[in-house]
C-alpha positions in Angstrom: 29.4 -37.0 -31.9 26.9 -39.6 -33.0 25.7 -40.8 -29.6 26.2 -39.7 -26.0 25.9 -42.5 -23.4 23.7 -42.0 -20.4 26.5 -41.8 -17.9 28.1 -39.0 -19.9 24.8 -37.1 -20.1 24.5 -37.2 -16.3 27.8 -35.3 -16.0 26.7 -32.5 -18.4 25.2 -29.2 -17.7 22.9 -28.2 -20.6 22.9 -24.5 -21.3 20.4 -23.0 -23.8 20.8 -19.9 -25.9 18.9 -17.8 -23.3 21.4 -18.8 -20.7 24.6 -18.2 -22.7 23.8 -15.6 -25.4 25.0 -18.1 -28.0 22.8 -19.1 -30.9 23.0 -22.8 -29.9 22.9 -25.1 -26.9 26.2 -26.0 -25.2 27.0 -28.8 -22.8 29.6 -28.4 -20.1 30.8 -31.6 -18.6 32.7 -32.9 -15.6 35.9 -34.8 -16.2 34.4 -38.1 -15.1 36.6 -40.8 -16.6 37.7 -38.7 -19.6 41.4 -39.0 -20.6 41.4 -35.8 -22.6 41.7 -32.1 -21.6 38.5 -30.1 -20.9 36.0 -29.8 -23.6 32.5 -28.6 -24.2 29.9 -29.9 -26.6 28.2 -27.4 -29.0 25.0 -28.1 -30.9 25.6 -28.1 -34.6 22.3 -26.4 -35.2 21.0 -23.1 -33.8 18.1 -22.9 -31.4 17.1 -24.1 -28.0 16.5 -27.8 -29.0 18.6 -30.2 -27.0 19.9 -33.0 -29.2 23.1 -34.5 -27.7 23.5 -36.7 -30.7 24.2 -33.7 -33.0 27.1 -31.9 -31.4 30.7 -30.9 -32.0 33.3 -31.3 -29.3 35.3 -28.1 -28.7 38.5 -28.1 -26.6 38.7 -25.5 -23.8 42.5 -25.7 -23.3 45.2 -25.3 -24.3 43.6 -23.9 -27.6 39.9 -23.6 -28.4 39.3 -25.7 -31.4 36.9 -28.3 -32.8 38.2 -31.8 -31.9 35.2 -33.7 -33.2 32.3 -32.8 -35.5 32.0 -29.6 -37.5 31.0 -26.0 -36.7 30.7 -23.0 -39.0 33.5 -20.5 -38.4 31.1 -17.9 -37.0 29.8 -20.5 -34.4 33.3 -21.5 -33.4 34.3 -17.8 -33.0 31.2 -17.2 -30.8 31.8 -20.4 -28.8 35.5 -19.4 -28.3 34.6 -16.0 -27.1 32.1 -17.6 -24.7 34.7 -20.1 -23.5 37.2 -17.3 -22.8 34.6 -15.4 -20.8 33.6 -18.4 -18.8 36.8 -20.5 -18.7 37.4 -20.4 -15.0 33.8 -21.7 -14.3 34.0 -24.3 -17.1 37.3 -25.6 -15.6 35.9 -25.6 -12.1 32.9 -27.6 -13.2 35.2 -29.9 -15.3 37.3 -30.5 -12.2 34.2 -31.0 -10.0 35.1 -28.2 -7.6 31.7 -26.6 -8.3 28.3 -27.9 -9.2 25.6 -26.4 -11.3 24.1 -24.9 -8.1 27.2 -22.8 -7.7 26.6 -21.1 -11.1 
């Protein structure tokens, strides 16, 4: 993903490594006007730095996979494990049935 528009950023919860146990920042978004299935964005570099212009998009359902950008296999495996553990919450946020306050 080269650039995230400001409307899309407003619908994203930014989660740093200290929050997730992952080595990189992830963004969980609400559906908004998306026409695709649920996805998260994953930083393509490790660390707590928030850089929404340097992410890969990873599908949550039906199969966890990179749909845009690139991730090393180990990062995709770690992200997939995190998605599986948190899938219900990710989907509730995607569907706007919870907010970040509910996490």
